[in-house]
C-alpha positions as CSV (number, residue, x, y, z in Angstrom):
1,M,71.5,112.1,131.5
2,H,73.6,112.9,134.6
3,R,76.8,111.2,133.7
4,R,76.5,112.3,130.0
5,V,77.0,115.9,131.0
6,F,80.6,115.6,131.9
7,L,81.4,119.4,132.0
8,T,83.4,119.2,135.2
9,S,86.8,120.0,133.8
10,L,85.5,122.1,130.9
11,L,83.6,124.5,133.3
12,G,85.9,124.5,136.2
13,A,83.6,122.8,138.6
14,S,85.2,120.3,141.0
15,A,84.0,116.7,140.8
16,A,85.6,116.1,144.2
17,V,86.1,112.5,143.4
18,A,87.7,110.3,146.0
19,G,90.1,108.7,143.5
20,L,91.5,105.2,143.7
21,A,92.5,105.1,147.3
22,G,89.5,103.0,148.3
23,C,90.2,100.6,145.4
24,A,93.7,99.6,146.4
25,H,92.8,97.6,149.5
26,G,89.1,96.8,148.9
27,S,89.4,93.2,148.0
28,A,86.4,91.8,149.9
29,A,83.5,90.9,147.6
30,A,80.1,92.3,148.5
31,D,77.6,89.8,149.9
32,T,74.2,90.1,148.3
33,K,72.7,86.9,149.7
34,G,70.4,89.0,151.8
35,A,68.9,90.7,148.8
36,A,65.2,91.3,148.9
37,T,63.1,89.1,146.6
38,E,59.5,90.0,147.6
39,P,57.4,91.7,144.9
40,L,57.4,95.5,144.9
41,A,54.6,97.3,146.5
42,D,52.0,98.9,144.2
43,K,51.9,102.1,146.2
44,V,54.5,104.1,148.0
45,P,53.7,104.3,151.8
46,A,53.1,107.7,153.1
47,G,56.1,109.4,154.7
48,T,58.6,107.6,152.4
49,S,61.7,109.7,151.3
50,L,64.8,109.2,149.2
51,K,68.1,110.9,148.8
52,I,68.8,111.0,145.1
53,A,71.9,112.0,143.1
54,S,71.4,114.9,140.7
55,Y,74.7,116.1,139.3
56,Q,74.6,119.8,138.6
57,G,70.9,119.8,139.2
58,V,70.1,118.0,135.9
59,Q,67.4,115.7,137.3
60,Q,65.3,118.4,138.9
61,L,65.6,120.6,135.8
62,Q,64.5,117.7,133.5
63,F,61.5,117.0,135.6
64,R,60.5,120.6,135.7
65,L,60.9,121.3,132.0
66,A,59.2,118.1,131.0
67,K,56.3,118.9,133.3
68,L,56.4,115.4,134.8
69,P,53.9,114.7,137.5
70,P,55.0,115.0,141.2
71,L,56.8,112.0,142.6
72,P,54.7,110.0,145.1
73,F,57.3,110.4,147.8
74,A,59.6,113.1,149.3
75,V,63.0,113.7,148.0
76,S,64.8,114.6,151.2
77,S,67.9,115.7,149.3
78,W,69.0,116.1,145.7
79,V,72.7,115.4,146.1
80,N,75.1,117.2,143.7
81,I,77.2,114.1,143.0
82,G,78.0,112.1,139.9
83,A,81.5,110.4,139.8
84,G,81.4,106.7,140.7
85,P,83.9,106.9,143.6
86,D,82.0,109.8,145.2
87,V,78.7,107.9,144.9
88,I,80.2,104.8,146.5
89,N,81.4,106.9,149.4
90,A,78.0,108.6,149.8
91,F,76.3,105.2,149.7
92,R,78.6,104.0,152.5
93,A,77.9,107.2,154.5
94,Q,74.2,106.6,154.1
95,S,73.9,110.1,152.6
96,L,72.6,108.8,149.3
97,D,69.9,106.2,148.3
98,L,69.9,106.2,144.5
99,A,72.4,107.3,141.8
100,D,72.9,107.4,138.1
101,N,76.2,106.0,136.8
102,A,77.9,103.9,134.2
103,G,78.5,100.2,134.5
104,I,81.8,100.3,136.2
105,P,80.9,101.8,139.7
106,P,78.7,98.8,140.7
107,I,81.6,96.5,139.8
108,Q,84.0,98.6,141.8
109,A,81.6,98.7,144.8
110,H,81.4,94.9,144.8
111,Y,85.1,94.6,144.7
112,Q,85.3,97.0,147.7
113,G,82.8,94.8,149.6
114,F,79.9,97.1,149.4
115,A,76.5,95.6,148.4
116,A,74.5,97.6,145.9
117,R,72.3,96.6,143.0
118,I,71.2,97.9,139.6
119,V,67.5,98.8,139.3
120,A,67.3,100.5,135.8
121,I,69.2,100.3,132.6
122,G,69.7,102.7,129.7
123,I,71.7,101.6,126.6
124,T,74.2,103.8,124.7
125,R,74.9,102.8,121.1
126,R,77.4,105.6,120.1
127,P,80.7,106.5,121.7
128,N,80.5,109.1,124.5
129,Y,84.3,109.4,124.7
130,V,87.0,110.4,122.4
131,F,90.7,110.0,123.0
132,A,92.5,113.3,123.0
133,T,96.3,113.8,122.7
134,R,98.5,116.3,124.5
135,P,99.6,119.3,122.5
136,G,102.5,118.4,120.2
137,S,101.8,114.7,120.1
138,D,102.4,112.5,117.1
139,I,99.8,109.9,118.1
140,R,97.2,109.3,115.5
141,T,95.8,105.8,116.2
142,V,95.2,103.5,119.2
143,E,98.1,101.4,118.0
144,D,100.3,104.4,118.6
145,F,99.4,104.3,122.4
146,K,102.2,101.7,122.8
147,G,104.8,102.9,125.2
148,R,102.8,106.1,126.0
149,K,101.4,107.5,129.2
150,L,97.6,107.1,129.3
151,A,95.3,108.7,131.8
152,F,93.4,105.9,133.6
153,S,90.5,106.1,136.0
154,Q,89.9,102.6,137.3
155,G,86.6,103.3,139.0
156,Q,85.0,105.3,136.2
157,A,83.6,104.7,132.7
158,Q,86.6,106.4,131.1
159,G,88.9,103.6,132.5
160,V,86.9,100.8,130.9
161,V,86.7,102.6,127.6
162,L,90.5,102.8,127.6
163,L,90.9,99.1,128.5
164,R,88.4,98.1,125.8
165,A,90.3,100.2,123.2
166,L,93.6,98.6,124.2
167,K,92.2,95.1,124.0
168,K,90.7,95.8,120.6
169,A,94.1,97.1,119.4
170,D,95.8,94.0,120.8
171,L,97.9,96.1,123.2
172,R,98.8,94.5,126.6
173,Y,98.7,96.6,129.8
174,D,102.4,96.2,130.2
175,E,103.0,97.8,126.7
176,V,101.6,101.1,127.9
177,K,102.0,103.3,131.0
178,L,98.7,103.7,132.8
179,V,98.7,106.9,134.9
180,P,96.1,106.7,137.7
181,L,94.0,109.9,137.7
182,T,90.4,110.8,138.2
183,S,88.4,112.1,135.2
184,N,88.4,115.7,136.6
185,Q,92.2,115.7,136.3
186,F,92.4,114.6,132.7
187,L,92.4,118.0,131.0
188,T,95.0,119.4,133.3
189,A,97.2,116.3,132.7
190,L,96.9,116.7,129.0
191,Q,97.6,120.4,129.0
192,S,100.7,119.9,131.2
193,G,102.0,116.9,129.3
194,Q,101.7,114.6,132.3
195,V,99.9,112.1,130.0
196,D,100.0,111.6,126.3
197,I,96.4,110.4,126.0
198,A,93.2,110.9,128.0
199,P,89.6,109.8,127.2
200,L,87.5,113.0,127.1
201,A,83.7,113.2,127.1
202,N,82.2,114.4,123.9
203,S,81.1,117.5,125.7
204,Q,84.7,118.4,126.5
205,V,86.3,117.9,123.1
206,P,85.2,121.1,121.3
207,A,86.6,123.4,123.9
208,Y,89.8,121.4,124.2
209,L,90.5,121.4,120.5
210,K,89.6,125.1,120.2
211,Q,92.3,125.9,122.7
212,Y,95.0,123.3,121.8
213,E,94.5,122.1,118.2
214,G,96.7,124.9,116.9
215,K,99.4,123.6,119.2
216,G,99.3,120.0,117.9
217,A,96.6,118.4,120.0
218,R,94.1,116.1,118.2
219,T,91.6,113.4,118.8
220,V,91.7,109.7,118.1
221,A,88.2,108.4,117.4
222,T,87.2,104.8,118.0
223,D,84.0,102.8,117.9
224,V,84.4,101.8,121.6
225,V,81.2,102.6,123.5
226,D,80.3,102.8,127.2
227,L,77.1,100.8,126.8
228,L,75.4,101.2,130.2
229,N,73.7,104.2,131.9
230,L,72.1,102.9,135.0
231,L,70.4,103.6,138.3
232,W,71.6,101.7,141.3
233,A,71.0,101.7,145.0
234,P,72.6,100.2,148.2
235,Q,71.2,96.8,149.2
236,P,69.9,98.0,152.6
237,V,67.8,100.6,150.7
238,L,66.4,98.0,148.4
239,N,65.6,95.8,151.4
240,D,63.3,98.5,152.7
241,P,59.9,97.8,151.1
242,A,58.9,101.5,151.2
243,K,62.1,102.8,149.7
244,A,62.0,100.0,147.0
245,A,58.5,101.1,146.1
246,A,59.7,104.7,145.9
247,I,62.5,103.7,143.5
248,A,60.1,101.8,141.3
249,A,58.0,105.0,141.1
250,Y,61.1,107.1,140.3
251,I,62.3,105.0,137.4
252,P,59.6,106.0,134.9
253,Q,60.3,109.7,135.6
254,W,64.1,109.1,135.1
255,A,63.4,107.5,131.7
256,R,60.9,110.0,130.6
257,G,63.1,112.9,131.6
258,Q,65.8,111.6,129.3
259,V,63.4,111.2,126.4
260,W,62.1,114.7,126.9
261,T,65.6,116.2,126.9
262,Y,66.5,114.3,123.7
263,E,63.3,115.5,122.0
264,H,63.7,119.1,123.0
265,P,67.4,119.9,122.4
266,D,66.9,123.7,121.9
267,V,65.1,124.1,125.1
268,W,67.6,122.0,127.0
269,N,70.5,124.0,125.4
270,E,69.1,127.3,126.6
271,E,67.8,126.2,130.1
272,F,70.8,124.0,131.1
273,Y,73.9,124.7,129.1
274,V,73.5,128.5,128.5
275,K,71.7,129.5,131.7
276,T,73.3,127.2,134.2
277,Q,76.7,126.3,132.6
278,N,77.4,129.7,131.0
279,L,78.1,128.2,127.6
280,T,77.4,129.9,124.3
281,P,74.4,128.7,122.2
282,Q,76.9,127.3,119.7
283,Q,78.8,125.4,122.3
284,A,75.6,124.0,123.6
285,R,74.6,122.8,120.1
286,D,78.0,121.2,119.6
287,I,77.3,119.1,122.7
288,T,73.7,118.1,122.1
289,R,74.6,117.2,118.4
290,L,76.6,114.3,119.8
291,A,73.9,113.2,122.3
292,N,72.8,109.5,122.3
293,K,69.2,108.6,121.7
294,P,68.0,107.2,125.1
295,L,67.2,103.5,124.9
296,F,65.7,101.3,127.6
297,P,65.8,97.5,127.2
298,P,62.7,95.5,128.3
299,S,65.1,92.7,129.1
300,W,68.5,93.1,130.7
301,G,70.3,90.2,128.9
302,E,72.5,92.4,126.8
303,A,73.3,94.6,129.8
304,V,74.3,91.6,132.0
305,R,76.6,90.2,129.3
306,W,78.2,93.6,128.8
307,E,78.7,94.0,132.6
308,Q,80.3,90.6,132.8
309,E,82.7,91.4,129.9
310,T,83.6,94.6,131.7
311,A,84.2,92.8,135.0
312,D,86.3,90.1,133.3
313,L,88.3,92.8,131.5
314,L,89.1,94.4,134.8
315,A,89.9,91.1,136.4
316,E,92.4,90.3,133.6
317,G,94.3,93.4,134.5
318,G,94.3,92.5,138.2
319,F,92.1,95.5,139.0
320,V,89.3,93.5,140.6
321,K,88.7,89.8,141.4
322,K,86.6,87.7,138.9
323,F,83.0,87.3,139.9
324,D,79.5,86.6,138.5
325,V,77.9,90.0,137.9
326,S,74.4,88.6,137.9
327,S,74.3,89.4,141.6
328,L,74.5,93.1,140.7
329,F,71.0,93.2,139.1
330,D,67.7,93.4,140.9
331,H,65.4,92.0,138.3
332,R,62.3,93.1,140.2
333,F,62.7,96.4,138.4
334,E,63.7,95.0,135.0
335,S,60.8,96.1,132.8
336,I,59.8,99.4,134.5
337,A,62.0,101.9,132.5
338,A,61.1,100.4,129.1
339,G,57.4,100.3,130.0
340,A,57.4,104.0,130.7
341,V,58.6,105.2,127.3
342,P,57.3,105.1,123.7
343,A,58.2,102.1,121.6
344,Q,61.0,103.8,119.7
345,Y,62.9,104.2,122.9
346,R,62.8,100.5,123.9
347,R,65.8,98.4,122.8
């Protein structure tokens, strides 16, 4: 659920994202030829540890509230990090072993020449983002985006949602003005009129409209979804048999934590949104009302196709080079998440 929280701008916490600087010159594709293929170990060797991303402490809180069993390895660091560009930088610095992101960061990492692979997949069936207009805008449909300034984050899920919406509306990139920003800058850019449109997370929309709807701001809803919620890790981490076994042991907890949160919204609202994010109970309910049911596919076929479509879409715009995304998936882990949850959460 890490990347679904998206309260950074709403709550004033800095995402500290690195932006697009690393994307501008990172044209060397990652080499995954040395990827490990041996079967995963049944047990995690003693002394194994992982550094795991947990944005705003969500993961530890889920595990504690759900009363999940202790992990069979040490978590040497729960890293408060969530944005894709930040995660890639942390992977490079070897300060992070495993992260939860959308489908775009692994593509971006490959384009930058950094080898990392996907080890778990969650599927999102409903939109997590809504396009919001600046105050005083006359925009009401995606077709109205033509000629307007659109907030665009190339290395994050919001960027792909925008590109997919433009494609569906038959708008070319040269018919709009893409303004390169990171997602934690979107609200400020809307408020100041720097952009006409920005994709906001569902969690951000109620507060934005409460403040600016009376000044002419509105939302433009679409059926464009950001399909993938995934775990991924650097190739050197996956090449370490002990760490790979630890990741395999972590995946069931990751999946079960999301299921528990979905099934216990009132507890989650109080313990996370109210107690740690200082929201009112009603604000918390407004957010969880829009939450997606967690779904974990036993087979990754749909996910691979979606990831290929995303990579091709980015390549069409010249944002990355075209490549076969199958190299991004470590199929040794394919069935683990789905096997850890009840049947109604397998898709």
